[in-house]
Structure formats: structure tokens, C-alpha cells
Backbone atoms as SQL, in Angstrom:
CREATE TABLE atoms (id INTEGER PRIMARY KEY, chain TEXT, resi INTEGER, resn TEXT, atom TEXT, x REAL, y REAL, z REAL);
INSERT INTO atoms VALUES
  (1, 'A', 1, 'UNK', 'N', 4.786, 22.873, 37.180),
  (2, 'A', 1, 'UNK', 'CA', 3.519, 22.216, 37.290),
  (3, 'A', 1, 'UNK', 'C', 2.853, 22.089, 35.945),
  (4, 'A', 2, 'UNK', 'N', 2.903, 23.086, 35.127),
  (5, 'A', 2, 'UNK', 'CA', 2.255, 23.065, 33.861),
  (6, 'A', 2, 'UNK', 'C', 2.936, 22.027, 32.955),
  (7, 'A', 3, 'UNK', 'N', 4.275, 21.874, 33.003),
  (8, 'A', 3, 'UNK', 'CA', 5.002, 20.901, 32.192),
  (9, 'A', 3, 'UNK', 'C', 4.585, 19.514, 32.635),
  (10, 'A', 4, 'UNK', 'N', 4.340, 19.252, 33.866),
  (11, 'A', 4, 'UNK', 'CA', 3.936, 17.956, 34.377),
  (12, 'A', 4, 'UNK', 'C', 2.611, 17.594, 33.841),
  (13, 'A', 5, 'UNK', 'N', 1.694, 18.563, 33.791),
  (14, 'A', 5, 'UNK', 'CA', 0.308, 18.308, 33.245),
  (15, 'A', 5, 'UNK', 'C', 0.395, 18.019, 31.728),
  (16, 'A', 6, 'UNK', 'N', 1.249, 18.753, 31.023),
  (17, 'A', 6, 'UNK', 'CA', 1.437, 18.451, 29.627),
  (18, 'A', 6, 'UNK', 'C', 1.994, 17.143, 29.351),
  (19, 'A', 7, 'UNK', 'N', 2.952, 16.702, 30.165),
  (20, 'A', 7, 'UNK', 'CA', 3.526, 15.349, 29.965),
  (21, 'A', 7, 'UNK', 'C', 2.515, 14.292, 30.227),
  (22, 'A', 8, 'UNK', 'N', 1.694, 14.449, 31.306),
  (23, 'A', 8, 'UNK', 'CA', 0.618, 13.471, 31.571),
  (24, 'A', 8, 'UNK', 'C', -0.391, 13.417, 30.470),
  (25, 'A', 9, 'UNK', 'N', -0.757, 14.547, 29.981),
  (26, 'A', 9, 'UNK', 'CA', -1.700, 14.618, 28.847),
  (27, 'A', 9, 'UNK', 'C', -1.165, 13.896, 27.603),
  (28, 'A', 10, 'UNK', 'N', 0.113, 14.147, 27.331),
  (29, 'A', 10, 'UNK', 'CA', 0.713, 13.509, 26.127),
  (30, 'A', 10, 'UNK', 'C', 0.812, 11.958, 26.355),
  (31, 'A', 11, 'UNK', 'N', 1.029, 11.557, 27.589),
  (32, 'A', 11, 'UNK', 'CA', 1.136, 10.102, 27.840),
  (33, 'A', 11, 'UNK', 'C', -0.280, 9.507, 27.639),
  (34, 'A', 12, 'UNK', 'N', -1.326, 10.126, 28.111),
  (35, 'A', 12, 'UNK', 'CA', -2.683, 9.623, 27.974),
  (36, 'A', 12, 'UNK', 'C', -3.043, 9.508, 26.486),
  (37, 'A', 13, 'UNK', 'N', -2.671, 10.574, 25.708),
  (38, 'A', 13, 'UNK', 'CA', -2.993, 10.546, 24.263),
  (39, 'A', 13, 'UNK', 'C', -2.259, 9.396, 23.516),
  (40, 'A', 14, 'UNK', 'N', -0.979, 9.201, 23.884),
  (41, 'A', 14, 'UNK', 'CA', -0.200, 8.143, 23.232),
  (42, 'A', 14, 'UNK', 'C', -0.760, 6.739, 23.578),
  (43, 'A', 15, 'UNK', 'N', -1.238, 6.601, 24.828),
  (44, 'A', 15, 'UNK', 'CA', -1.817, 5.299, 25.208),
  (45, 'A', 15, 'UNK', 'C', -3.116, 5.051, 24.482),
  (46, 'A', 16, 'UNK', 'N', -3.904, 6.112, 24.294),
  (47, 'A', 16, 'UNK', 'CA', -5.160, 5.893, 23.645),
  (48, 'A', 16, 'UNK', 'C', -4.972, 5.615, 22.112),
  (49, 'A', 17, 'UNK', 'N', -3.944, 6.155, 21.531),
  (50, 'A', 17, 'UNK', 'CA', -3.736, 5.940, 20.096),
  (51, 'A', 17, 'UNK', 'C', -3.261, 4.499, 19.813),
  (52, 'A', 18, 'UNK', 'N', -2.678, 3.836, 20.795),
  (53, 'A', 18, 'UNK', 'CA', -2.137, 2.523, 20.539),
  (54, 'A', 18, 'UNK', 'C', -3.254, 1.478, 20.402),
  (55, 'A', 19, 'UNK', 'N', -4.420, 1.734, 21.033),
  (56, 'A', 19, 'UNK', 'CA', -5.458, 0.775, 20.995),
  (57, 'A', 19, 'UNK', 'C', -6.242, 0.913, 19.686),
  (58, 'A', 20, 'UNK', 'N', -6.413, -0.183, 18.989),
  (59, 'A', 20, 'UNK', 'CA', -7.188, -0.160, 17.738),
  (60, 'A', 20, 'UNK', 'C', -8.593, -0.585, 17.975),
  (61, 'A', 21, 'UNK', 'N', -9.376, -0.406, 16.973),
  (62, 'A', 21, 'UNK', 'CA', -10.787, -0.785, 17.048),
  (63, 'A', 21, 'UNK', 'C', -10.997, -2.269, 17.286),
  (64, 'A', 22, 'UNK', 'N', -10.184, -3.044, 16.631),
  (65, 'A', 22, 'UNK', 'CA', -10.313, -4.563, 16.821),
  (66, 'A', 22, 'UNK', 'C', -9.902, -4.981, 18.173),
  (67, 'A', 23, 'UNK', 'N', -8.851, -4.292, 18.736),
  (68, 'A', 23, 'UNK', 'CA', -8.375, -4.657, 20.058),
  (69, 'A', 23, 'UNK', 'C', -9.466, -4.269, 21.087),
  (70, 'A', 24, 'UNK', 'N', -10.118, -3.101, 20.917),
  (71, 'A', 24, 'UNK', 'CA', -11.126, -2.715, 21.817),
  (72, 'A', 24, 'UNK', 'C', -12.324, -3.599, 21.681),
  (73, 'A', 25, 'UNK', 'N', -12.671, -4.046, 20.481),
  (74, 'A', 25, 'UNK', 'CA', -13.819, -4.939, 20.279),
  (75, 'A', 25, 'UNK', 'C', -13.547, -6.283, 20.945),
  (76, 'A', 26, 'UNK', 'N', -12.343, -6.780, 20.889),
  (77, 'A', 26, 'UNK', 'CA', -12.000, -8.092, 21.589),
  (78, 'A', 26, 'UNK', 'C', -12.085, -7.881, 23.148),
  (79, 'A', 27, 'UNK', 'N', -11.582, -6.751, 23.602),
  (80, 'A', 27, 'UNK', 'CA', -11.712, -6.463, 25.045),
  (81, 'A', 27, 'UNK', 'C', -13.146, -6.373, 25.478),
  (82, 'A', 28, 'UNK', 'N', -14.036, -5.777, 24.685),
  (83, 'A', 28, 'UNK', 'CA', -15.439, -5.708, 25.006),
  (84, 'A', 28, 'UNK', 'C', -16.066, -7.121, 25.035),
  (85, 'A', 29, 'UNK', 'N', -15.706, -7.939, 24.000),
  (86, 'A', 29, 'UNK', 'CA', -16.259, -9.299, 23.955),
  (87, 'A', 29, 'UNK', 'C', -15.812, -10.113, 25.191),
  (88, 'A', 30, 'UNK', 'N', -14.578, -9.932, 25.588),
  (89, 'A', 30, 'UNK', 'CA', -14.028, -10.660, 26.739),
  (90, 'A', 30, 'UNK', 'C', -14.578, -10.153, 28.059),
  (91, 'A', 31, 'UNK', 'N', -14.669, -8.837, 28.206),
  (92, 'A', 31, 'UNK', 'CA', -15.155, -8.310, 29.397),
  (93, 'A', 31, 'UNK', 'C', -16.660, -8.603, 29.722),
  (94, 'A', 32, 'UNK', 'N', -17.430, -8.471, 28.701),
  (95, 'A', 32, 'UNK', 'CA', -18.862, -8.696, 28.780),
  (96, 'A', 32, 'UNK', 'C', -19.281, -10.122, 28.518),
  (97, 'A', 33, 'UNK', 'N', -18.327, -10.964, 28.206),
  (98, 'A', 33, 'UNK', 'CA', -18.557, -12.411, 27.908),
  (99, 'A', 33, 'UNK', 'C', -19.648, -12.617, 26.836),
  (100, 'A', 34, 'UNK', 'N', -19.401, -11.917, 25.735),
  (101, 'A', 34, 'UNK', 'CA', -20.297, -11.953, 24.590),
  (102, 'A', 34, 'UNK', 'C', -19.637, -12.707, 23.455),
  (103, 'A', 35, 'UNK', 'N', -19.061, -13.873, 23.757),
  (104, 'A', 35, 'UNK', 'CA', -18.364, -14.644, 22.763),
  (105, 'A', 35, 'UNK', 'C', -19.298, -15.133, 21.636),
  (106, 'A', 36, 'UNK', 'N', -20.616, -15.178, 21.882),
  (107, 'A', 36, 'UNK', 'CA', -21.543, -15.619, 20.881),
  (108, 'A', 36, 'UNK', 'C', -21.623, -14.666, 19.745),
  (109, 'A', 37, 'UNK', 'N', -21.143, -13.417, 19.943),
  (110, 'A', 37, 'UNK', 'CA', -21.112, -12.385, 18.875),
  (111, 'A', 37, 'UNK', 'C', -20.037, -12.640, 17.836),
  (112, 'A', 38, 'UNK', 'N', -19.020, -13.393, 18.255),
  (113, 'A', 38, 'UNK', 'CA', -17.883, -13.650, 17.322),
  (114, 'A', 38, 'UNK', 'C', -18.243, -14.332, 15.990),
  (115, 'A', 39, 'UNK', 'N', -19.059, -15.394, 15.940),
  (116, 'A', 39, 'UNK', 'CA', -19.401, -15.935, 14.673),
  (117, 'A', 39, 'UNK', 'C', -20.233, -14.925, 13.796),
  (118, 'A', 40, 'UNK', 'N', -21.066, -14.188, 14.435),
  (119, 'A', 40, 'UNK', 'CA', -21.906, -13.174, 13.702),
  (120, 'A', 40, 'UNK', 'C', -21.013, -12.134, 13.047),
  (121, 'A', 41, 'UNK', 'N', -20.037, -11.645, 13.753),
  (122, 'A', 41, 'UNK', 'CA', -19.088, -10.623, 13.248),
  (123, 'A', 41, 'UNK', 'C', -18.267, -11.242, 12.133),
  (124, 'A', 42, 'UNK', 'N', -17.829, -12.498, 12.268),
  (125, 'A', 42, 'UNK', 'CA', -16.992, -13.101, 11.200),
  (126, 'A', 42, 'UNK', 'C', -17.809, -13.341, 9.908),
  (127, 'A', 43, 'UNK', 'N', -19.064, -13.751, 10.040),
  (128, 'A', 43, 'UNK', 'CA', -19.928, -13.885, 8.920),
  (129, 'A', 43, 'UNK', 'C', -20.190, -12.600, 8.217),
  (130, 'A', 44, 'UNK', 'N', -20.377, -11.499, 9.028),
  (131, 'A', 44, 'UNK', 'CA', -20.620, -10.194, 8.392),
  (132, 'A', 44, 'UNK', 'C', -19.383, -9.714, 7.624),
  (133, 'A', 45, 'UNK', 'N', -18.153, -9.936, 8.226),
  (134, 'A', 45, 'UNK', 'CA', -16.948, -9.575, 7.587),
  (135, 'A', 45, 'UNK', 'C', -16.746, -10.384, 6.280),
  (136, 'A', 46, 'UNK', 'N', -17.098, -11.637, 6.294),
  (137, 'A', 46, 'UNK', 'CA', -16.960, -12.459, 5.073),
  (138, 'A', 46, 'UNK', 'C', -17.922, -12.015, 3.949),
  (139, 'A', 47, 'UNK', 'N', -19.135, -11.669, 4.339),
  (140, 'A', 47, 'UNK', 'CA', -20.114, -11.167, 3.373),
  (141, 'A', 47, 'UNK', 'C', -19.628, -9.806, 2.773),
  (142, 'A', 48, 'UNK', 'N', -19.037, -8.961, 3.646),
  (143, 'A', 48, 'UNK', 'CA', -18.498, -7.667, 3.211),
  (144, 'A', 48, 'UNK', 'C', -17.353, -7.876, 2.227),
  (145, 'A', 49, 'UNK', 'N', -16.476, -8.834, 2.533),
  (146, 'A', 49, 'UNK', 'CA', -15.376, -9.104, 1.635),
  (147, 'A', 49, 'UNK', 'C', -15.954, -9.636, 0.286),
  (148, 'A', 50, 'UNK', 'N', -16.929, -10.517, 0.377),
  (149, 'A', 50, 'UNK', 'CA', -17.546, -11.029, -0.899),
  (150, 'A', 50, 'UNK', 'C', -18.144, -9.935, -1.694),
  (151, 'A', 51, 'UNK', 'N', -18.800, -8.983, -1.095),
  (152, 'A', 51, 'UNK', 'CA', -19.401, -7.852, -1.854),
  (153, 'A', 51, 'UNK', 'C', -18.373, -6.986, -2.475),
  (154, 'A', 52, 'UNK', 'N', -17.276, -6.712, -1.715),
  (155, 'A', 52, 'UNK', 'CA', -16.196, -5.878, -2.255),
  (156, 'A', 52, 'UNK', 'C', -15.473, -6.616, -3.443),
  (157, 'A', 53, 'UNK', 'N', -15.252, -7.897, -3.271),
  (158, 'A', 53, 'UNK', 'CA', -14.569, -8.602, -4.321),
  (159, 'A', 53, 'UNK', 'C', -15.489, -8.864, -5.550),
  (160, 'A', 54, 'UNK', 'N', -16.833, -8.835, -5.283),
  (161, 'A', 54, 'UNK', 'CA', -17.803, -9.026, -6.352),
  (162, 'A', 54, 'UNK', 'C', -17.733, -7.918, -7.419),
  (163, 'A', 55, 'UNK', 'N', -17.346, -6.766, -6.989),
  (164, 'A', 55, 'UNK', 'CA', -17.260, -5.596, -7.911),
  (165, 'A', 55, 'UNK', 'C', -15.907, -5.426, -8.475),
  (166, 'A', 56, 'UNK', 'N', -15.021, -6.369, -8.294),
  (167, 'A', 56, 'UNK', 'CA', -13.664, -6.219, -8.764),
  (168, 'A', 56, 'UNK', 'C', -13.371, -7.216, -9.851),
  (169, 'A', 57, 'UNK', 'N', -12.136, -7.358, -10.206),
  (170, 'A', 57, 'UNK', 'CA', -11.765, -8.291, -11.332),
  (171, 'A', 57, 'UNK', 'C', -11.748, -9.772, -10.795),
  (172, 'A', 58, 'UNK', 'N', -11.930, -9.946, -9.519),
  (173, 'A', 58, 'UNK', 'CA', -12.036, -11.292, -8.964),
  (174, 'A', 58, 'UNK', 'C', -13.389, -11.936, -9.115),
  (175, 'A', 59, 'UNK', 'N', -14.354, -11.186, -9.596),
  (176, 'A', 59, 'UNK', 'CA', -15.705, -11.652, -9.703),
  (177, 'A', 59, 'UNK', 'C', -15.935, -12.928, -10.453),
  (178, 'A', 60, 'UNK', 'N', -15.281, -13.165, -11.663),
  (179, 'A', 60, 'UNK', 'CA', -15.519, -14.400, -12.357),
  (180, 'A', 60, 'UNK', 'C', -15.013, -15.584, -11.529),
  (181, 'A', 61, 'UNK', 'N', -14.009, -15.458, -10.742),
  (182, 'A', 61, 'UNK', 'CA', -13.495, -16.519, -9.919),
  (183, 'A', 61, 'UNK', 'C', -14.468, -16.818, -8.756),
  (184, 'A', 62, 'UNK', 'N', -15.094, -15.756, -8.201),
  (185, 'A', 62, 'UNK', 'CA', -16.005, -16.004, -7.091),
  (186, 'A', 62, 'UNK', 'C', -17.244, -16.652, -7.582),
  (187, 'A', 63, 'UNK', 'N', -17.757, -16.304, -8.749),
  (188, 'A', 63, 'UNK', 'CA', -18.982, -16.850, -9.236),
  (189, 'A', 63, 'UNK', 'C', -18.840, -18.342, -9.594),
  (190, 'A', 64, 'UNK', 'N', -17.678, -18.773, -9.882),
  (191, 'A', 64, 'UNK', 'CA', -17.508, -20.191, -10.161),
  (192, 'A', 64, 'UNK', 'C', -17.634, -21.029, -8.913),
  (193, 'A', 65, 'UNK', 'N', -17.398, -20.419, -7.729),
  (194, 'A', 65, 'UNK', 'CA', -17.527, -21.171, -6.515),
  (195, 'A', 65, 'UNK', 'C', -19.000, -21.447, -6.150),
  (196, 'A', 66, 'UNK', 'N', -19.961, -20.689, -6.646),
  (197, 'A', 66, 'UNK', 'CA', -21.314, -20.898, -6.413),
  (198, 'A', 66, 'UNK', 'C', -21.945, -21.512, -7.564);
């Protein structure tokens, strides 16, 4: 009986590890029908990438775009 419980617990843990944050975010958007959040999230990710790249050696190339 104890071995069966351990195997079930291991199975649940492995299933939970397979789901990533992005996958769960997409499931939430789909389930709650919040597709209007998608452009907001994409813009925030683009701004984050721009800020990260602004502090790197790519900065001169980014500044020429603006």
C-alpha cells in the first residue's frame, strides 16, 4: 500500500514539473477567455528585452533605430 502511494505521488510530481509558466499562462488565457491580455503581455516582453539589450553591447545598434 505504501509503495502504491509513493508511485502515485511521484507521478503527480512529474506531471507538475512538465508544465511551464508559459504553458500555464496560455491555459489561463484560454480558459478565462482573456485574449485581450496577449498584446499587453507581448508589449511588456518587448520593453523588457529593449531594456536588457540597452545595457549591453547592442545599445548602439538599438539607438540607431530611434
